[in-house]
Structure formats: structure tokens, C-alpha cells
C-alpha positions in Angstrom: 12.5 -1.1 18.2 10.7 -0.7 14.9 7.7 1.6 15.0 5.3 1.5 12.2 3.1 4.4 11.0 -0.6 4.7 10.5 -2.4 5.1 7.3 -3.4 8.5 5.9 -6.6 10.4 5.5 -9.8 9.0 6.9 -8.3 5.6 7.7 -5.9 6.9 10.4 -6.3 4.8 13.5 -4.4 3.7 16.5 -4.4 0.2 15.3 -1.0 1.0 13.9 0.4 0.8 17.4 -0.6 -2.9 17.7 1.5 -3.6 14.7 4.6 -3.2 16.8 3.4 -3.9 20.3 1.0 -6.8 20.6 -1.3 -7.3 23.5 0.8 -10.1 25.1 3.6 -7.5 25.7 1.3 -5.6 28.0 2.6 -5.6 31.5 5.9 -7.3 30.5 9.4 -5.9 31.2 11.6 -4.3 28.6 14.7 -6.2 27.3 17.9 -5.1 28.9 19.4 -4.6 25.5 18.0 -1.1 25.4 19.5 0.8 28.4 18.4 4.0 30.0 15.9 6.3 28.6 15.4 4.3 25.4 14.3 1.3 27.3 11.8 3.5 29.2 10.6 5.1 26.0 10.1 1.6 24.4 8.0 0.6 27.5 6.0 3.8 27.1 5.2 2.9 23.5 4.1 -0.5 24.5 1.9 0.9 27.2 0.4 3.2 24.5 -0.2 0.3 22.3 -2.0 -1.6 25.1 -4.2 1.5 25.9 -5.0 1.9 22.2 -6.1 -1.7 22.0 -8.5 -1.0 24.8 -9.8 2.1 23.0 -8.3 4.4 25.6 -6.9 6.9 23.1 -6.3 9.7 25.7 -4.2 7.3 27.7 -2.4 6.1 24.6 -1.5 9.7 23.7 -0.1 10.4 27.2 2.2 7.3 26.9 3.3 8.2 23.4 4.0 11.8 24.5 6.1 10.5 27.3 8.0 8.3 24.9 8.6 11.3 22.7 10.1 13.2 25.6 12.4 10.3 26.5 13.5 9.6 22.9 13.2 12.9 20.9 15.5 11.5 18.2 12.8 9.0 17.1 11.2 10.6 14.1 8.2 8.3 14.1 6.9 9.3 17.5 5.4 12.7 16.6 3.1 11.2 14.0 2.0 8.5 16.4 1.2 11.2 19.0 -0.8 13.0 16.3 -2.7 9.8 15.3 -3.6 9.3 18.9 -4.7 12.9 19.3 -7.0 12.5 16.2 -8.5 9.3 17.6 -9.1 11.2 20.9 -10.9 13.9 18.9 -13.1 11.3 17.3 -14.0 10.0 20.7 -15.1 13.5 21.8 -16.3 15.1 18.6 -20.0 15.1 19.7 -19.2 16.5 23.1 -18.4 20.0 24.3 -14.7 19.1 24.3 -14.8 18.2 20.6 -13.6 21.6 19.2 -10.7 21.7 21.6 -9.6 18.2 20.8 -9.8 19.0 17.1 -7.5 21.9 17.6 -5.1 19.7 19.6 -5.0 17.1 16.8 -4.4 19.7 14.1 -1.6 21.2 16.2 0.0 17.8 16.7 0.0 17.2 12.9 1.4 20.6 12.3 4.3 19.8 14.6 5.0 16.8 12.4 5.0 19.0 9.3 7.3 21.4 11.0 9.9 18.6 11.2 9.1 17.2 7.8 7.2 19.4 5.4 6.9 16.4 3.0 5.0 14.1 5.4 1.8 13.4 3.5 0.4 11.4 6.4 0.3 14.5 8.6 -1.0 16.6 5.7 -4.0 14.2 5.2 -4.4 14.0 9.0 -5.0 17.7 9.2 -7.4 17.5 6.3 -9.3 14.7 7.8 -9.8 16.5 11.1 -11.1 19.6 9.3 -13.4 17.5 7.2 -14.9 15.5 10.1 -15.4 18.7 12.1 -17.5 20.1 9.2 -15.0 22.5 7.6 -14.8 20.9 4.2 -13.5 24.0 2.5 -10.5 24.2 4.9 -9.9 20.5 4.6 -9.5 20.8 0.8 -7.5 24.0 1.0 -4.8 22.4 3.1 -4.1 19.9 0.4 -4.6 22.4 -2.4 -2.0 24.7 -1.0 0.5 21.9 -1.1 -0.6 20.6 -4.5 -0.1 24.0 -6.0 3.7 24.0 -5.2 5.4 23.5 -8.5 8.6 22.6 -6.6 7.0 19.3 -5.7 7.5 16.3 -8.0 4.8 15.8 -10.6 3.7 12.5 -9.2 3.2 13.9 -5.7 1.2 16.9 -7.0 -0.9 14.5 -9.2 -1.7 12.3 -6.2 -2.8 15.3 -4.1 -5.0 16.6 -6.9 -6.5 13.1 -7.2 -7.4 13.0 -3.5 -9.0 16.4 -3.8 -11.1 15.2 -6.7 -12.2 12.2 -4.6 -13.1 14.4 -1.6 -15.2 16.8 -3.8 -16.9 13.8 -5.5 -17.8 12.3 -2.2 -19.6 15.5 -1.2 -21.4 15.7 -4.5 -22.4 12.1 -4.4 -23.9 12.5 -0.9 -26.2 15.3 -2.2 -27.1 13.4 -5.4 -28.0 10.2 -3.5 -30.2 12.2 -1.1 -32.2 13.4 -4.2 -32.4 10.0 -6.0 -35.9 8.7 -6.8 -36.4 5.0 -7.5 -39.5 3.2 -8.6 -40.3 0.6 -5.8 -42.5 -1.4 -8.2 -39.9 -1.4 -11.0 -36.4 -1.6 -9.4 -35.1 -2.6 -12.8 -35.8 0.9 -14.1 -33.0 3.5 -13.9 -33.2 6.1 -11.1 -34.4 9.6 -11.6 -32.9 12.6 -9.8 -35.0 15.6 -8.5 -33.7 19.1 -8.1 -32.9 20.0 -4.4 -35.4 22.4 -3.1 -32.9 24.4 -1.1 -31.0 26.7 -3.6 -27.9 26.6 -1.2 -27.7 22.8 -1.5 -28.0 23.1 -5.3 -25.2 25.6 -5.4 -23.0 23.4 -3.2 -23.7 20.5 -5.6 -22.7 22.5 -8.6 -19.5 23.6 -6.8 -18.5 20.1 -5.8 -19.1 18.7 -9.3 -17.1 21.5 -10.9 -14.3 21.3 -8.4 -14.0 17.5 -8.6 -13.8 17.6 -12.4 -11.2 20.4 -12.3 -9.0 18.5 -9.8 -9.2 15.2 -11.6 -8.2 16.9 -14.9 -5.2 18.4 -13.1 -4.2 14.9 -11.9 -4.5 13.5 -15.4 -2.5 16.4 -16.8 0.3 15.5 -14.4 0.2 11.9 -15.4 -1.7 10.2 -12.6 -3.0 7.5 -14.9 -5.8 4.9 -14.8 -7.4 5.7 -11.4 -7.8 9.4 -12.4 -9.5 8.4 -15.6 -11.8 6.0 -13.7 -12.8 8.8 -11.4 -13.3 11.2 -14.3 -15.9 8.9 -15.6 -17.7 8.7 -12.3 -17.6 12.5 -11.9 -19.0 13.0 -15.4 -21.9 10.7 -14.6 -22.6 12.9 -11.5 -22.5 15.9 -13.8 -25.0 14.2 -16.0 -27.3 13.6 -13.1 -27.0 17.3 -12.1 -27.9 18.2 -15.6 -31.0 16.0 -15.3 -32.0 17.7 -12.1 -31.8 21.1 -13.9 -33.6 19.9 -17.0 -30.6 20.3 -19.3 -30.9 17.3 -21.6 -28.2 18.3 -24.1 -25.7 18.8 -21.3 -26.7 15.4 -19.8 -26.1 13.7 -23.1 -22.7 15.5 -23.5 -21.5 14.4 -20.0 -22.6 10.9 -20.7 -20.6 10.9 -23.9 -17.6 12.2 -22.1 -18.0 9.5 -19.5 -17.8 6.9 -22.2 -14.6 8.5 -23.5 -13.2 8.5 -20.1 -13.9 4.8 -19.7 -12.2 4.1 -23.0 -9.1 6.1 -21.8 -9.2 4.2 -18.6 -9.1 0.9 -20.4 -6.3 2.1 -22.6 -4.3 3.2 -19.6 -4.8 -0.1 -17.8 -3.7 -1.9 -20.9 -0.6 0.3 -21.1 0.2 -0.4 -17.4 -0.2 -4.1 -18.0 2.1 -4.1 -21.0 4.7 -2.1 -19.1 4.5 -4.5 -16.2 4.8 -7.5 -18.4 7.7 -5.9 -20.3 9.5 -5.3 -17.0 9.0 -8.9 -16.0 10.4 -10.1 -19.3 13.4 -7.8 -18.9 14.0 -9.2 -15.5 13.8 -12.8 -16.8 16.2 -12.0 -19.6 18.6 -10.3 -17.1 18.5 -13.4 -14.8 19.1 -15.7 -17.8 22.0 -13.7 -19.0 23.4 -13.5 -15.6 23.1 -17.3 -15.2 24.6 -17.9 -18.6 27.5 -15.6 -17.7 28.2 -17.5 -14.5 28.2 -20.8 -16.4 30.6 -19.4 -19.1 32.9 -18.1 -16.4 32.9 -21.4 -14.7 33.8 -23.3 -17.8 36.4 -20.7 -18.9 38.2 -20.8 -15.5 38.5 -24.6 -15.7 36.0 -25.2 -13.0 34.1 -27.8 -15.1 37.3 -29.7 -15.7 38.2 -29.7 -12.1 34.7 -30.8 -11.2 35.0 -33.8 -13.6 38.3 -34.8 -12.2 37.0 -35.2 -8.7 34.0 -37.3 -9.8 34.3 -41.1 -10.1 33.0 -43.0 -13.0 30.1 -44.2 -10.9 29.3 -40.6 -10.1 29.3 -39.7 -13.8 27.4 -42.8 -15.2 24.0 -41.5 -14.5 24.8 -38.4 -16.6 26.8 -40.2 -19.3 23.9 -42.7 -20.0 24.7 -45.2 -22.7 28.1 -43.8 -23.4 29.4 -45.0 -20.0 31.0 -48.5 -20.3 29.3 -51.3 -18.4 31.1 -52.7 -15.4 33.3 -55.8 -16.2 31.8 -59.2 -15.4 33.1 -60.9 -12.2 35.9 -63.5 -12.9 34.9 -67.2 -13.1 35.6 -69.3 -10.0 38.9 -71.2 -10.1 38.7 -75.0 -9.6 41.7 -77.4 -9.8 41.6 -80.8 -11.4 41.0 -83.7 -9.0 44.3 -85.5 -9.8 46.2 -82.3 -9.1 44.6 -82.0 -5.8 45.6 -85.6 -4.9 49.1 -85.3 -6.2 49.7 -82.3 -4.1 48.2 -83.7 -1.0 50.5 -84.5 1.9 51.5 -88.2 2.2 49.3 -90.3 4.3 46.4 -88.1 3.8 
């Protein structure tokens, strides 16, 4: 039975189970095609799906853990268990059991990573639990430790740095929006930004802006592309707002100028990606045309066309031959004998 995986990061949810075990299967029997423990494991996964659809994530986790015990060879089950553990933590995060549930979710994801160190869904799951529990520094450090591994492919490292940049920007954006001042009488006027009164909050804002700009630049250096340039522009605009808060007009103007440059780089990157995509489409069209032409040439060379023509009748070919095909002959005129001949040949006495 195919078992799909959940998304990564903050979008992790037990809705993934419903993708392979719909509600109508709840309470039904398992097909006899999967004998023994595998059939029981499949039923446990279905029961977990039904529990998840009801929002009973603790029950879903128990069923999935049971399935993992019955079918330890299924590599997808540990991540499903970890997903369920995270959802169970979210259900209890505001209760005294929350910290313990967070530790259980992290431990479940760490077991996934022990089996497959390259499983990014588990990596972002750990980061998500730390971030929701309020430990943003540890949430970022988990990903940063992996992104710093030069043995990883460049595109994977770039993606990790990009996600770090987004996380840091989100934290900076939250602080900036909390200090935004709008004119209720003139909503058309641009917002102003006041300096946070708490020095600790201001220090956090500076750190988030600086870190997000550093991470996005690392992603760009590793070739992440258009999305990284788009976020660089957004981050630079946040840096300009921070400069406005601290009454640094020259820095604000510099950041705004850099943001325009980032937007231009983004547009250039998008254009390059479009041209590359179009060129790939044209190459595929040429390949298919050449392949088709080759098949036709081989058909003609091997005498296939001649054999095909030989088995067709003239009537079959006439729609293709057009005016070249001869018209069908006219029907013969009716034969009538002279009247005297008919009399002379009639039997006597007739």
C-alpha cells in the first residue's frame, strides 16, 4: 500500500494520512492480498488515518506506532509517526504536558534522521517544533548546522540557507509591524516606523535583519535563483525601516537603492528561467520531430510504404489520390434485341 508523506516545516499535518486512507475505509476489512503482519499493519495505518481525520492525533500516533512495529521495513512509517507526534504536541502546547510532547516530537524526528540523515522533512520538523515552542535560536541552529556541511550538494545547501533567511525575516517582520504607525485620516500616505522602546526588542530586530540578509546572500552565492533575490529585496526594505526607526536617513536610502537592484536582479533571473524553460521545450519539440521523421524514413526504407500501398484497393486510395485517380467506368448500356429477331426465334405456334 502506498503511503504518502507530509509536507515540511510549519505546514506539517496529519492530513497526509487521508491521502492514502480515505474516511470510507474506516471500519472496513483489509484485502486478503496482504497476508499476515503486513495486512495488520495496513489496517493500523488506516485506523490512524481515521483517527487523524477526527483530530485525534494521540490515537493516530498509537496506530501508526503499532504499524511501524508490525512492518519495520516500511521506511515511510517513522516520519508519519513523527508527524503525528508533532500534531499531538500542537494540541497540548498550551497545557502542562506541552514541553514533554515537544520533546517526544523532536525525538521522533531524530529517529527519522538516524535512519536517513538527508531527510529534510524530519529536519524541518525538528526546527518547527523548536520554533513553535519559543526557541527560535535552536530552530535556526538545527538547519544551520546542516547547511554548513560542504559535503551536501550546492542546491540543498542553498535551499536550507533560503529557509533560514525566511525564518529570520518573519521574526523581523513581526517586530516591525508591531511598531508601524499609520495615519487613519490619510491611509494613502506611507507608514512610519517608531523605534521600539525596549532595547532588547530593538537588539533582536537588528539581529534578525542582519541574519536574514546574511542567509539570503549565502543562498544567492550557492545559486538559489529568483526566489532568493525576491526575498533579498524584502529584507532590504525591512533594513530600511529599521534605519528609519534609528534616524539613519543615509542608510535608509542605501537600503532602498539596494532593494531596487535586488528587484532588477530578480526580474533578470526570472527572464533567464523563462528562456531556459522555453529552450527546453523547443529542444523537446525538435527531438520529437526528429524521432518522428526517423520513424517515417525507416518505414519507407524498409518497404513498409510499398507493402501498405499493395494491400489497399483503388477505392481506399482514391480519397488520397484526388484528381489523379481515374473515374470509375460508366455502366454498360442495356442490350435490346430487334423485334423481328425476337419473332424469328420464338417457338412455333407462339
